[in-house]
N, CA, C and O of each residue as an XYZ file, in Angstrom:
936
protein
N       0.942     -1.164     -0.044
C      -0.271      0.117     -0.169
C       1.198      1.624      0.225
O       0.947      2.801     -0.033
N       2.204      1.301      0.675
C       3.107      2.044      0.841
C       3.433      3.138     -0.953
O       3.217      4.350     -0.958
N       3.844      2.535     -1.992
C       3.428      2.912     -3.128
C       2.425      3.589     -3.712
O       2.514      4.301     -4.712
N       1.250      3.303     -2.924
C      -0.110      3.266     -3.906
C      -0.322      4.560     -3.535
O      -0.429      4.883     -2.352
N      -0.398      5.410     -4.539
C      -1.146      6.428     -4.906
C      -2.435      6.920     -3.962
O      -3.495      6.324     -4.152
N      -2.400      7.962     -2.969
C      -4.024      7.800     -2.325
C      -4.865      8.882     -3.026
O      -4.633     10.087     -3.122
N      -6.179      7.959     -3.618
C      -7.079      8.879     -4.389
C      -8.196      9.268     -3.020
O      -8.634      8.457     -2.204
N      -8.467     10.695     -3.077
C      -9.366     11.367     -2.040
C     -10.541     11.965     -2.904
O     -10.302     12.555     -3.958
N     -11.955     11.772     -2.367
C     -12.667     12.181     -3.280
C     -13.910     13.123     -2.550
O     -14.437     12.769     -1.495
N     -14.201     14.089     -3.111
C     -15.017     15.082     -2.455
C     -16.827     14.002     -1.901
O     -17.673     13.846     -2.781
N     -16.989     13.652     -1.021
C     -18.294     13.361     -0.958
C     -19.611     14.395     -0.227
O     -19.233     15.120      0.694
N     -20.616     14.442     -0.490
C     -21.754     15.586     -0.342
C     -22.578     14.336      0.676
O     -22.871     14.541      1.854
N     -22.707     13.745      0.340
C     -23.715     12.529      0.877
C     -23.456     11.123      0.963
O     -22.378     10.826      0.450
N     -24.219      9.977      1.539
C     -23.852      8.640      1.544
C     -23.881      7.977      0.130
O     -23.016      7.153     -0.170
N     -24.895      8.340     -0.762
C     -24.632      8.325     -2.186
C     -23.115      8.304     -3.055
O     -22.471      7.423     -3.624
N     -22.943      9.689     -2.832
C     -21.405      9.783     -3.128
C     -20.562      8.721     -2.610
O     -20.074      7.810     -3.278
N     -20.445      8.894     -1.497
C     -19.915      7.708     -0.692
C     -19.563      6.594     -0.857
O     -18.502      6.036     -0.574
N     -20.918      6.065     -1.566
C     -20.862      4.568     -1.977
C     -20.434      4.318     -3.056
O     -19.902      3.254     -3.374
N     -20.683      5.646     -4.035
C     -19.910      5.322     -5.557
C     -18.331      5.857     -5.173
O     -17.468      5.167     -5.716
N     -17.911      6.764     -4.486
C     -16.339      7.103     -4.665
C     -15.844      5.619     -4.381
O     -15.205      5.065     -5.276
N     -16.097      4.932     -3.187
C     -15.505      3.650     -2.768
C     -15.646      2.471     -3.604
O     -14.823      1.562     -3.707
N     -16.987      2.590     -4.309
C     -16.705      1.565     -5.485
C     -16.067      1.849     -6.284
O     -15.644      0.829     -6.828
N     -15.576      3.023     -6.887
C     -14.794      3.213     -8.187
C     -13.194      3.577     -7.678
O     -12.336      4.184     -8.318
N     -13.106      3.047     -6.432
C     -11.821      2.700     -5.651
C     -11.012      3.758     -5.197
O      -9.790      3.761     -5.344
N     -11.899      5.007     -4.439
C     -11.603      6.403     -3.752
C     -10.600      5.094     -2.198
O     -10.760      3.914     -1.889
N      -9.796      6.055     -1.758
C      -8.814      5.723     -1.072
C      -9.565      6.241      0.684
O      -9.506      5.705      1.791
N     -10.151      7.366      0.231
C     -10.074      8.392      1.357
C     -11.541      9.069      0.490
O     -11.971      8.753     -0.619
N     -12.154     10.252      1.625
C     -13.315     11.169      1.144
C     -12.976     11.969      2.267
O     -12.609     11.703      3.412
N     -13.281     13.428      1.398
C     -13.312     14.510      2.204
C     -15.126     15.193      1.828
O     -15.660     15.525      0.769
N     -15.657     15.165      3.364
C     -17.083     15.641      3.579
C     -17.008     16.680      3.618
O     -16.139     17.239      4.288
N     -17.948     17.349      2.870
C     -18.083     18.859      2.727
C     -19.760     18.980      2.795
O     -20.534     18.026      2.866
N     -20.139     20.504      2.750
C     -21.523     20.705      1.983
C     -21.429     22.091      1.400
O     -20.527     22.876      1.691
N     -22.407     22.347      0.563
C     -22.070     23.928      0.140
C     -20.959     23.796     -0.936
O     -19.817     23.869     -0.483
N     -21.036     23.677     -1.809
C     -19.511     23.641     -2.747
C     -19.903     25.218     -3.363
O     -18.976     25.799     -3.927
N     -21.036     25.824     -3.290
C     -20.961     27.120     -3.612
C     -20.120     27.677     -2.851
O     -19.402     28.538     -3.360
N     -19.993     27.422     -1.718
C     -18.619     28.499     -0.983
C     -17.564     27.779     -0.596
O     -16.805     27.971      0.354
N     -17.575     26.542     -1.780
C     -15.973     25.979     -1.643
C     -15.867     25.108     -0.575
O     -14.785     24.617     -0.253
N     -17.258     24.798      0.197
C     -16.834     23.319      0.768
C     -16.724     23.893      2.180
O     -15.826     24.608      2.624
N     -18.029     23.350      2.916
C     -18.327     24.031      4.745
C     -18.583     22.298      5.088
O     -18.740     21.258      4.449
N     -18.516     22.716      6.421
C     -18.664     21.633      7.430
C     -20.347     20.820      7.224
O     -21.426     21.411      7.258
N     -20.173     19.658      7.059
C     -21.495     18.963      6.896
C     -22.123     18.699      8.280
O     -21.512     18.887      9.332
N     -23.622     18.164      8.183
C     -24.035     18.262      9.447
C     -23.621     16.747     10.244
O     -23.410     15.717      9.604
N     -23.560     16.824     11.599
C     -23.553     15.124     11.975
C     -24.378     14.683     11.566
O     -23.749     14.067     10.706
N     -25.847     14.278     11.306
C     -26.684     13.827     10.724
C     -26.040     13.411      9.513
O     -26.101     12.185      9.427
N     -25.425     13.957      8.505
C     -24.844     13.466      7.212
C     -23.560     13.070      7.437
O     -23.166     12.441      6.456
N     -22.764     13.152      8.252
C     -21.610     12.417      8.561
C     -22.201     11.330      8.935
O     -22.212     10.547      7.986
N     -22.887     10.735     10.203
C     -23.042      9.477     10.584
C     -23.578      8.596      9.703
O     -23.166      7.442      9.584
N     -24.937      9.309      8.751
C     -25.014      8.031      7.124
C     -24.281      7.660      6.335
O     -24.318      6.587      5.733
N     -23.045      9.043      6.187
C     -21.913      8.341      5.440
C     -20.953      7.298      6.051
O     -20.461      6.356      5.430
N     -20.726      7.639      7.553
C     -19.738      7.042      8.032
C     -20.438      5.416      7.914
O     -19.730      4.444      7.650
N     -21.995      5.304      8.165
C     -22.987      4.052      8.321
C     -22.658      3.460      6.568
O     -23.195      2.437      6.142
N     -21.914      4.124      5.910
C     -22.482      3.559      4.152
C     -20.850      3.019      3.840
O     -20.613      2.088      3.070
N     -20.054      3.593      4.400
C     -19.024      2.894      3.991
C     -17.734      2.848      4.943
O     -17.671      3.573      5.935
N     -16.591      1.858      4.551
C     -15.701      1.843      5.528
C     -14.043      2.225      5.313
O     -13.060      1.717      5.853
N     -14.135      3.293      4.336
C     -12.823      4.144      4.328
C     -12.869      5.437      4.918
O     -13.746      6.175      5.368
N     -11.674      5.468      4.772
C     -11.299      7.106      5.567
C     -12.263      8.591      5.517
O     -12.659      9.046      4.444
N     -12.484      9.077      6.508
C     -13.061     10.352      5.850
C     -12.896     11.433      6.637
O     -12.883     11.259      7.856
N     -12.765     12.534      6.182
C     -11.973     13.340      6.375
C     -13.072     14.557      6.448
O     -13.661     15.066      5.494
N     -13.142     14.760      7.308
C     -14.185     15.860      7.811
C     -13.713     17.402      7.798
O     -12.949     17.878      8.637
N     -14.405     18.265      6.488
C     -14.126     19.531      6.736
C     -14.619     20.602      7.762
O     -15.825     20.828      7.860
N     -13.462     21.437      8.731
C     -14.154     22.369      9.474
C     -14.009     23.927      8.973
O     -13.079     24.691      9.229
N     -15.048     24.159      8.277
C     -15.246     25.604      8.004
C     -16.788     26.070      7.606
O     -17.591     25.706      6.748
N     -16.793     27.112      8.720
C     -18.032     27.497      8.408
C     -18.530     28.902      7.526
O     -19.583     29.406      7.916
N     -17.940     29.455      6.541
C     -18.130     30.170      5.773
C     -16.852     30.136      4.845
O     -15.715     29.763      5.134
N     -17.405     30.687      3.507
C     -16.648     31.170      2.219
C     -15.612     31.811      2.584
O     -15.718     32.641      3.487
N     -14.249     31.544      1.897
C     -12.949     32.358      2.568
C     -12.236     31.585      2.956
O     -12.338     30.360      2.891
N     -11.111     32.455      3.582
C     -10.028     31.640      4.651
C      -9.974     31.826      5.759
O      -9.359     31.175      6.604
N     -10.983     33.268      5.962
C     -10.823     33.488      7.347
C     -11.585     32.574      8.794
O     -12.685     32.036      8.669
N     -11.099     32.547      9.603
C     -11.271     31.694     10.492
C     -12.915     32.155     11.148
O     -13.910     31.430     11.117
N     -12.868     32.960     11.476
C     -14.839     33.666     11.855
C     -14.700     32.849     13.003
O     -13.712     32.204     13.355
N     -15.952     32.968     13.613
C     -16.205     32.654     15.270
C     -15.247     31.279     15.456
O     -15.686     30.146     15.259
N     -14.185     31.502     15.774
C     -13.349     30.300     16.480
C     -14.459     29.236     17.594
O     -14.556     28.011     17.527
N     -15.155     30.115     18.518
C     -15.963     29.257     19.563
C     -16.709     28.315     18.483
O     -16.707     27.085     18.517
N     -17.233     28.982     17.690
C     -18.356     28.070     17.031
C     -17.253     27.155     16.030
O     -17.855     26.083     15.969
N     -16.280     27.019     15.408
C     -15.462     26.062     14.969
C     -15.188     25.098     15.874
O     -15.024     23.942     15.482
N     -15.081     25.481     17.446
C     -14.473     24.286     18.353
C     -15.761     23.747     18.325
O     -15.797     22.712     17.659
N     -16.792     24.067     18.793
C     -18.060     23.431     18.917
C     -18.591     22.111     18.197
O     -19.090     21.075     18.637
N     -18.187     22.707     16.501
C     -18.247     21.972     15.493
C     -17.424     20.714     15.831
O     -17.986     19.659     16.127
N     -16.378     20.812     15.794
C     -15.254     19.777     16.003
C     -15.660     19.219     16.901
O     -16.109     18.123     16.567
N     -15.785     19.540     18.532
C     -16.160     18.504     19.454
C     -17.234     17.793     19.055
O     -17.252     16.580     19.266
N     -18.469     18.535     18.316
C     -19.440     17.668     17.946
C     -19.092     16.636     17.021
O     -19.282     15.517     17.497
N     -18.689     16.642     15.970
C     -18.088     15.979     15.108
C     -16.798     14.733     15.343
O     -16.458     13.770     14.656
N     -16.362     15.225     16.498
C     -15.103     14.099     17.175
C     -16.559     13.359     18.061
O     -16.633     12.139     17.910
N     -17.599     13.959     18.880
C     -18.736     12.661     19.538
C     -19.068     11.829     18.508
O     -19.036     10.603     18.620
N     -19.442     12.510     17.331
C     -20.163     11.569     16.583
C     -19.427     10.493     15.659
O     -19.793      9.773     14.730
N     -17.965     10.754     16.479
C     -16.776      9.445     15.997
C     -15.703      9.863     14.747
O     -14.834      9.185     14.200
N     -16.055     11.018     14.567
C     -14.893     11.642     13.287
C     -13.875     11.577     13.693
O     -13.810     11.974     14.856
N     -12.809     11.187     13.202
C     -11.153     11.177     13.367
C     -10.285     11.326     13.061
O      -9.269     10.903     13.614
N     -10.352     12.261     11.638
C      -9.892     12.763     10.651
C     -10.673     14.080      9.972
O     -11.819     13.985      9.532
N      -9.794     15.486      9.941
C      -9.998     16.547      9.477
C      -9.287     17.226      8.156
O      -8.342     16.905      7.434
N     -10.267     18.387      8.204
C      -9.797     19.452      6.829
C      -9.539     20.743      7.546
O     -10.479     21.249      8.159
N      -8.700     21.165      7.540
C      -8.994     22.726      8.445
C      -7.703     23.812      7.844
O      -6.525     23.484      7.706
N      -8.181     24.895      7.603
C      -7.130     26.265      7.295
C      -7.244     27.227      7.155
O      -7.982     27.607      6.247
N      -6.624     28.076      7.919
C      -7.423     29.732      8.248
C      -6.140     30.294      7.692
O      -5.101     29.659      7.511
N      -6.362     31.628      7.436
C      -5.459     32.674      7.103
C      -6.001     33.909      7.903
O      -7.194     34.042      8.174
N      -4.914     34.902      8.297
C      -5.404     36.274      8.777
C      -5.521     36.872      7.542
O      -5.468     36.375      6.417
N      -5.705     38.135      7.948
C      -5.999     39.600      6.643
C      -4.708     39.825      5.931
O      -4.660     40.268      4.783
N      -3.569     39.478      6.706
C      -2.233     39.626      5.747
C      -1.828     38.289      5.294
O      -0.614     38.085      5.325
N      -2.535     37.392      4.905
C      -2.156     36.332      4.165
C      -1.169     35.148      4.964
O      -0.543     34.250      4.402
N      -1.235     35.462      6.609
C      -0.367     34.310      7.239
C      -1.168     33.457      7.975
O      -2.247     33.880      8.389
N      -0.843     32.412      8.187
C      -1.169     31.184      9.037
C      -2.242     32.164      9.836
O      -1.853     33.279     10.184
N      -3.687     31.708     10.143
C      -3.940     31.883     11.127
C      -3.776     31.000     12.062
O      -4.633     30.141     12.270
N      -2.431     31.096     12.899
C      -2.271     29.954     14.307
C      -2.773     30.228     15.350
O      -2.535     29.463     16.285
N      -3.527     31.244     15.558
C      -4.433     31.211     17.005
C      -5.816     30.166     16.358
O      -6.210     29.216     17.034
N      -6.324     30.430     15.267
C      -7.276     29.597     15.183
C      -6.989     28.397     15.072
O      -7.642     27.535     15.660
N      -5.752     28.065     14.141
C      -5.595     26.485     13.841
C      -5.323     25.591     15.097
O      -5.718     24.447     15.324
N      -4.547     26.416     15.845
C      -3.725     25.757     17.298
C      -4.985     25.714     17.835
O      -5.268     24.525     17.690
N      -6.140     26.354     18.481
C      -7.359     25.719     19.156
C      -8.008     24.714     18.631
O      -8.599     23.821     19.238
N      -7.858     24.914     17.084
C      -8.747     23.404     16.558
C      -7.930     22.166     17.183
O      -8.345     21.376     18.031
N      -6.714     22.186     16.582
C      -5.761     21.050     16.862
C      -5.998     21.028     18.134
O      -6.511     19.923     18.313
N      -5.924     21.728     19.431
C      -6.214     21.375     20.358
C      -7.528     20.389     21.088
O      -7.713     19.639     22.047
N      -8.298     21.005     19.845
C      -9.695     20.185     20.513
C      -9.284     18.697     19.989
O      -9.132     17.727     20.732
N      -9.166     18.697     18.895
C      -8.833     17.559     17.845
C      -8.005     16.295     18.539
O      -8.237     15.103     18.338
N      -6.935     16.879     19.447
C      -6.682     16.124     20.456
C      -5.968     14.735     19.716
O      -6.300     13.610     20.087
N      -5.012     14.935     18.694
C      -4.260     13.891     17.970
C      -4.767     13.315     17.001
O      -4.295     12.280     16.531
N      -6.052     14.037     16.450
C      -6.615     13.246     15.318
C      -5.571     13.684     14.108
O      -4.637     14.457     14.322
N      -5.857     13.065     12.739
C      -4.880     13.539     11.735
C      -5.813     14.694     11.095
O      -7.029     14.861     11.190
N      -4.966     15.326     10.510
C      -5.795     16.466      9.568
C      -5.128     16.739      8.180
O      -4.144     16.149      7.732
N      -5.650     17.471      7.742
C      -5.020     18.114      6.551
C      -5.205     19.482      6.429
O      -6.284     19.997      6.722
N      -3.863     20.387      5.858
C      -4.048     21.763      5.839
C      -4.390     21.825      4.210
O      -3.775     21.338      3.260
N      -5.935     22.822      4.272
C      -6.259     22.580      3.089
C      -5.780     23.912      2.183
O      -4.835     24.635      2.498
N      -6.452     24.053      1.236
C      -6.326     25.054      0.041
C      -5.826     26.159      0.589
O      -4.970     26.609     -0.172
N      -5.943     26.785      1.503
C      -5.172     28.220      2.778
C      -3.801     28.056      1.835
O      -3.423     28.985      1.122
N      -3.187     26.941      1.895
C      -1.834     27.181      1.510
C      -1.755     28.169      0.141
O      -1.030     29.157      0.026
N      -2.494     27.750     -0.650
C      -1.995     27.974     -2.036
C      -2.596     29.653     -1.896
O      -2.686     30.216     -2.987
N      -2.926     30.325     -0.915
C      -3.694     31.692     -0.685
C      -2.092     32.460      0.300
O      -1.967     33.682      0.374
N      -1.183     31.615      0.861
C      -0.808     32.381      2.189
C       0.313     32.972      1.454
O       0.876     32.588      0.429
N       0.529     34.070      2.261
C       1.625     35.006      1.465
C       3.288     34.565      1.693
O       4.174     35.317      1.286
N       3.572     33.403      2.313
C       4.672     32.520      2.060
C       4.852     31.043      2.661
O       5.178     30.610      3.766
N       4.526     30.523      1.551
C       4.505     29.174      1.586
C       5.425     28.036      2.215
O       5.116     27.013      2.825
N       6.796     28.622      1.818
C       7.385     27.919      3.101
C       7.525     28.054      4.390
O       7.747     27.073      5.099
N       7.418     29.249      4.865
C       7.067     30.052      6.029
C       5.957     28.883      6.898
O       6.051     28.026      7.776
N       5.047     29.403      6.139
C       3.646     28.493      6.497
C       3.931     27.371      6.376
O       2.852     26.846      6.654
N       4.938     26.177      6.054
C       4.848     25.209      6.237
C       5.878     25.095      7.291
O       5.809     24.011      7.871
N       6.933     25.983      7.774
C       7.419     25.648      8.976
C       7.085     26.382     10.218
O       7.807     26.355     11.215
N       5.822     27.126     10.122
C       5.369     27.254     11.025
C       4.562     26.245     11.611
O       4.602     26.039     12.824
N       3.646     25.434     10.647
C       2.759     24.673     11.047
C       3.637     23.127     11.348
O       2.976     22.119     11.595
N       4.827     23.083     11.307
C       5.586     21.757     11.095
C       5.375     20.865     12.438
O       5.306     19.642     12.556
N       5.298     21.881     13.394
C       5.178     20.751     14.740
C       3.992     20.680     15.356
O       4.027     20.382     16.550
N       2.524     20.957     14.653
C       1.689     20.825     15.257
C       1.168     19.319     15.035
O       1.336     18.746     13.959
N       0.349     18.558     16.426
C      -0.007     17.321     15.846
C      -0.834     16.891     14.935
O      -1.480     17.854     14.521
N      -1.158     15.844     14.377
C      -1.712     15.505     13.367
C      -1.766     15.740     12.002
O      -2.507     15.202     11.180
N      -0.757     16.753     11.797
C      -1.104     17.621     10.400
C      -0.197     16.300      9.446
O       1.008     16.205      9.213
N      -1.070     15.620      9.149
C      -0.298     14.451      7.856
C      -0.412     15.069      6.264
O       0.118     14.343      5.422
N      -0.904     16.050      5.866
C      -1.339     16.583      4.099
C      -1.357     17.835      4.333
O      -1.719     18.390      5.370
N      -0.903     18.377      3.219
C      -1.877     19.401      2.475
C      -1.936     19.396      1.321
O      -1.091     19.045      0.498
N      -3.353     19.945      1.135
C      -4.084     19.930     -0.513
C      -3.846     21.043     -0.532
O      -3.856     21.857      0.391
N      -3.512     21.218     -2.052
C      -3.023     22.196     -2.847
C      -2.909     21.966     -4.173
O      -2.698     20.858     -4.668
N      -3.050     23.036     -4.796
C      -2.681     23.128     -6.298
C      -1.647     23.557     -6.910
O      -1.461     23.547     -8.127
N      -0.700     24.080     -5.797
C       0.270     24.833     -6.402
C       0.346     25.846     -6.135
O       1.351     26.408     -5.700
N      -0.976     26.428     -6.388
C      -1.083     27.927     -7.226
C      -2.523     28.688     -6.656
O      -3.069     27.755     -6.068
N      -3.343     29.775     -6.531
C      -4.543     29.984     -6.122
C      -5.696     29.982     -7.645
O      -6.884     30.274     -7.774
N      -4.680     29.523     -8.564
C      -5.396     29.330    -10.236
C      -5.894     27.896    -10.338
O      -6.967     27.571    -10.847
N      -4.844     26.933     -9.708
C      -5.262     25.590    -10.192
C      -3.796     25.144    -10.243
O      -2.825     25.842     -9.948
N      -3.787     23.611    -10.748
C      -2.648     22.912    -10.925
C      -1.581     23.282    -12.329
O      -0.376     23.302    -12.579
N      -2.732     23.515    -12.937
C      -1.830     24.245    -14.703
C      -0.747     25.045    -13.926
O       0.303     24.448    -13.686
N      -0.880     26.291    -13.518
C      -0.517     27.513    -12.771
C       0.673     26.540    -11.967
O       1.801     26.304    -12.402
N       0.128     26.085    -10.766
C       0.963     25.606     -9.876
C       2.071     24.218     -9.974
O       2.822     23.811     -9.087
N       1.931     23.827    -10.974
C       2.449     22.367    -11.302
C       4.143     22.569    -10.967
O       4.695     21.593    -10.458
N       4.796     23.528    -11.177
C       6.078     23.728    -11.066
C       6.245     23.500     -9.316
O       6.802     22.521     -8.821
N       5.694     24.518     -8.613
C       5.377     24.642     -7.141
C       5.421     23.378     -7.065
O       6.465     22.815     -6.738
N       4.240     22.668     -7.367
C       4.021     21.023     -6.810
C       5.390     20.226     -6.971
O       5.643     19.411     -6.083
N       6.220     20.366     -7.926
C       7.273     19.566     -7.992
C       8.224     19.679     -7.339
O       9.101     18.843     -7.123
N       8.096     21.102     -6.836
C       9.664     21.578     -6.092
C       9.331     21.482     -5.024
O      10.282     21.597     -4.251
N       8.014     21.250     -4.359
C       8.053     21.239     -3.215
C       7.969     19.680     -3.079
O       8.281     19.424     -1.916
N       7.686     18.546     -3.752
C       7.618     17.036     -3.921
C       9.705     16.812     -3.769
O      10.265     15.816     -3.311
N      10.160     17.648     -4.130
C      11.522     17.524     -4.286
C      12.102     17.867     -2.912
O      12.864     17.093     -2.334
N      11.626     19.355     -2.268
C      11.892     19.246     -0.879
C      11.612     18.304      0.128
O      12.178     18.074      1.196
N      10.413     17.693     -0.539
C      10.061     16.553      0.853
C      10.876     15.434      0.838
O      11.013     14.763      1.861
N      11.442     15.147     -0.216
C      12.309     13.886     -0.830
C      13.756     14.222     -0.229
O      14.498     13.316      0.151
N      14.110     15.545     -0.166
C      15.315     16.046      0.384
C      15.336     15.983      2.045
O      16.307     16.114      2.790
N      13.579     15.675      2.467
C      13.945     15.680      3.854
C      13.769     17.166      4.672
O      13.654     17.171      5.897
N      13.759     18.252      3.986
C      13.704     19.540      4.463
C      12.235     20.037      5.601
O      11.019     19.845      5.605
N      13.041     20.611      6.290
C      11.880     20.847      7.376
C      10.772     21.334      7.126
O      10.828     22.434      6.577
N       9.267     20.727      7.420
C       8.006     21.734      7.394
C       7.294     20.747      5.766
O       6.164     20.863      5.291
N       8.436     19.851      5.266
C       7.885     19.053      3.951
C       7.119     17.692      4.443
O       6.202     17.223      3.768
N       7.479     17.196      5.447
C       7.322     15.864      5.890
C       5.662     15.424      5.496
O       5.459     14.279      5.092
N       4.551     16.359      5.633
C       3.463     16.397      4.985
C       3.204     15.529      3.833
O       4.114     15.792      3.048
N       2.266     14.418      3.187
C       2.030     14.157      2.066
C       1.164     15.024      1.516
O       0.063     15.363      1.948
N       1.960     15.512      0.120
C       1.333     16.470     -0.889
C      -0.129     15.789     -1.294
O      -0.004     14.603     -1.596
N      -1.274     16.214     -1.350
C      -2.434     15.671     -1.714
C      -2.481     16.981     -2.490
O      -2.518     18.083     -1.943
N      -2.476     16.759     -3.943
C      -3.009     17.687     -5.073
C      -4.491     17.630     -5.686
O      -5.028     16.679     -6.255
N      -4.983     18.847     -5.428
C      -6.340     19.374     -6.088
C      -6.764     20.659     -6.208
O      -6.634     21.583     -5.406
N      -7.356     20.638     -7.428
C      -7.465     22.131     -7.499
C      -7.494     22.165     -9.305
O      -6.439     22.390     -9.899
N      -8.690     21.940    -10.019
C      -8.359     22.144    -11.237
C      -7.311     20.995    -11.569
O      -6.429     21.293    -12.374
N      -7.316     19.700    -11.028
C      -6.489     18.715    -11.472
C      -7.332     17.789    -12.564
O      -8.495     17.387    -12.548
N      -6.227     17.619    -13.541
C      -6.906     16.488    -14.731
C      -6.076     15.879    -14.631
O      -5.048     16.018    -13.969
N      -6.667     14.531    -15.774
C      -5.965     13.255    -15.822
C      -4.438     13.791    -16.505
O      -3.453     13.397    -15.880
N      -4.246     14.412    -17.391
C      -3.136     14.412    -18.152
C      -2.227     15.308    -17.232
O      -1.172     15.720    -17.714
N      -2.564     15.637    -15.939
C      -1.478     16.161    -14.846
C      -0.876     15.075    -14.168
O       0.167     15.201    -13.526
N      -1.739     13.602    -14.336
C      -0.997     12.748    -13.536
C       0.363     12.070    -13.920
O       1.030     11.764    -12.931
N       0.914     11.773    -15.104
C       2.241     11.347    -15.277
C       3.123     12.072    -14.912
O       4.093     11.543    -14.368
N       3.093     13.403    -15.070
C       4.259     14.338    -14.330
C       4.119     14.424    -12.630
O       5.105     14.119    -11.960
N       3.318     14.694    -12.204
C       2.915     14.182    -10.699
C       3.508     13.109     -9.664
O       4.071     13.250     -8.579
N       3.140     11.903    -10.475
C       3.683     10.821    -10.237
C       5.516     10.995    -10.493
O       6.365     10.874     -9.610
N       5.714     11.245    -11.661
C       7.082     11.337    -11.995
C       8.184     12.187    -10.427
O       9.261     12.135     -9.832
N       7.087     12.759    -10.480
C       8.067     13.840     -9.550
C       7.259     13.253     -8.115
O       6.752     14.107     -7.387
N       7.173     12.124     -7.813
C       6.631     11.970     -6.484
C       5.708     12.382     -5.606
O       5.585     12.192     -4.396
N       4.939     13.107     -6.567
C       3.486     13.157     -5.418
C       2.609     11.913     -5.841
O       2.286     11.389     -6.907
N       2.271     11.590     -3.872
C       1.367     10.384     -4.258
C      -0.244     10.681     -3.616
O      -1.103      9.851     -3.320
N      -0.284     12.032     -3.537
C      -1.692     11.997     -3.246
C      -2.880     13.023     -4.349
O      -2.537     13.969     -5.057
N      -3.798     12.661     -4.247
C      -4.590     13.258     -5.368
C      -5.953     13.194     -4.896
O      -6.410     12.293     -4.194
N      -6.694     14.403     -5.408
C      -7.864     14.906     -4.569
C      -9.080     15.311     -6.100
O      -8.702     15.992     -7.052
N      -9.747     15.029     -6.048
C     -11.158     15.012     -6.977
C     -11.968     15.528     -6.367
O     -12.109     15.324     -5.161
N     -12.827     16.465     -7.179
C     -14.163     17.102     -6.891
C     -14.967     17.062     -8.106
O     -15.390     15.964     -8.467
N     -15.273     18.229     -8.872
C     -15.761     17.942     -9.666
C     -15.503     17.106    -11.128
O     -16.289     17.061    -12.075
N     -14.044     16.397    -11.019
C     -13.712     15.533    -12.065
C     -14.192     14.130    -11.213
O     -13.858     13.103    -11.803
N     -14.703     13.976    -10.308
C     -15.401     12.687    -10.234
C     -16.827     12.471    -10.410
O     -17.464     11.476    -10.066
N     -17.373     13.813    -11.149
C     -18.882     14.142    -11.220
C     -19.027     14.762    -12.854
O     -19.033     15.970    -13.090
N     -19.132     13.776    -13.835
C     -18.766     14.650    -15.291
C     -19.766     15.092    -15.760
O     -19.741     15.575    -16.892
N     -21.385     15.027    -14.718
C     -22.560     15.433    -15.402
C     -23.028     16.707    -14.007
O     -24.177     17.065    -13.749
N     -21.523     17.256    -13.179
C     -21.654     18.292    -12.686
C     -22.107     18.460    -11.319
O     -22.617     17.402    -10.950
N     -22.142     19.500    -10.253
C     -22.178     19.099     -8.663
C     -23.704     18.678     -8.968
O     -23.988     17.765     -8.192
N     -24.318     18.857     -9.438
C     -25.846     18.613     -9.017
C     -26.252     17.249     -9.350
O     -27.438     16.937     -9.245
N     -25.354     16.387     -9.751
C     -25.174     15.113    -10.230
C     -24.154     14.077     -8.855
O     -23.147     14.519     -8.301
N     -24.719     12.811     -8.607
C     -23.913     12.360     -7.685
C     -22.669     12.247     -8.367
O     -22.535     12.733     -9.490
N     -21.274     11.338     -7.490
C     -19.993     11.135     -8.248
C     -20.345      9.743     -9.095
O     -21.291      8.976     -8.916
N     -19.770      9.704     -9.621
C     -19.801      8.907    -11.166
C     -18.720      7.673    -10.488
O     -17.634      8.053    -10.051
N     -19.141      5.981    -10.426
C     -18.251      5.146     -9.854
C     -16.903      5.258    -11.004
O     -15.712      5.424    -10.740
N     -17.668      5.077    -12.563
C     -16.876      5.001    -13.151
C     -15.617      6.387    -13.415
O     -14.403      6.243    -13.561
N     -16.105      7.188    -13.410
C     -15.540      8.604    -13.333
C     -13.910      8.507    -12.044
O     -12.767      8.941    -12.190
N     -14.642      7.653    -10.742
C     -13.431      7.550     -9.975
C     -12.630      6.111    -10.169
O     -11.750      5.852     -9.348
N     -12.882      5.265    -11.125
C     -11.834      4.239    -11.534
C     -11.121      4.600    -12.243
O      -9.919      4.342    -12.180
N     -11.810      5.491    -13.359
C     -10.891      6.010    -14.513
C      -9.295      6.405    -13.770
O      -8.159      6.052    -14.085
N      -9.804      7.288    -12.665
C      -8.689      8.020    -11.939
C      -7.951      6.551    -10.722
O      -6.767      6.604    -10.390
N      -8.536      5.814    -10.409
C      -7.885      5.062     -9.629
C      -6.586      4.397    -11.046
O      -5.355      4.428    -11.056
N      -7.265      4.033    -11.739
C      -6.500      3.136    -12.781
C      -5.339      4.144    -13.158
O      -4.154      3.938    -12.895
N      -5.809      5.207    -13.775
C      -4.401      6.305    -14.297
C      -3.392      5.978    -13.135
O      -2.207      5.664    -13.248
N      -4.109      6.120    -12.038
C      -2.800      6.466    -10.391
C      -1.866      5.034    -10.400
O      -0.654      5.018    -10.188
N      -2.682      3.874    -10.686
C      -2.173      2.463    -10.495
C      -1.244      2.098    -11.585
O      -0.329      1.299    -11.388
N      -1.476      2.725    -12.856
C      -0.694      2.278    -13.987
C       0.378      3.454    -14.461
O       1.017      3.472    -15.513
N       0.392      4.343    -13.483
C       1.887      5.656    -13.356
C       0.998      6.700    -14.482
O       1.866      7.283    -15.133
N       0.121      6.985    -14.778
C      -0.678      7.736    -15.366
C      -0.774      7.335    -16.872
O      -1.318      8.152    -17.614
N      -0.258      6.044    -17.466
C      -0.156      5.931    -18.341
C      -1.516      5.490    -19.312
O      -1.383      5.330    -20.526
């Protein structure tokens, strides 16, 4: 399993989750409201998805569009409720007005997560200094993944950055130990270069839904990604 690229798929409900698992997804990111780029789902939705599939679930902790934390106390309450429901993996990431990591908000939430594994999401693509942000976050417990396109504009623009960060990870540079999970305008034709560069994590949302966000995840679409990753993108 260690050499197999991880495929994470966005799921909005149990139907999505079942389809994604059937297509070969390794993990799901659970969100609601994609019009706001993905917010925290309800406890009930989490419970239904958890009952429907047996692959890992990462729950988004985000209450409003954008990258500001907003009401940190409300975020902490939501995290506590999700933990009580059984959630044990999460996705989060907040910036301050200057474009730096909002460490106060992140550290409050991470303390509430109590060692659970978590992804720092695409806030990394909006941060003023990616390398500095990674070094700031490096010692926080549970951080094992960065979800990033390498650029706010998506993987097309961010490819060089992603390959440079994968190389930094291979060199063992501080702050680069968490897995690179590439997502945001990701297409199948990006896969060969990313795999060759050492990227071992891929995240898809719209690509798993050829009929659009109003339609459910397509098992066949997910299977096409699983096959491409397992065959080295050929």
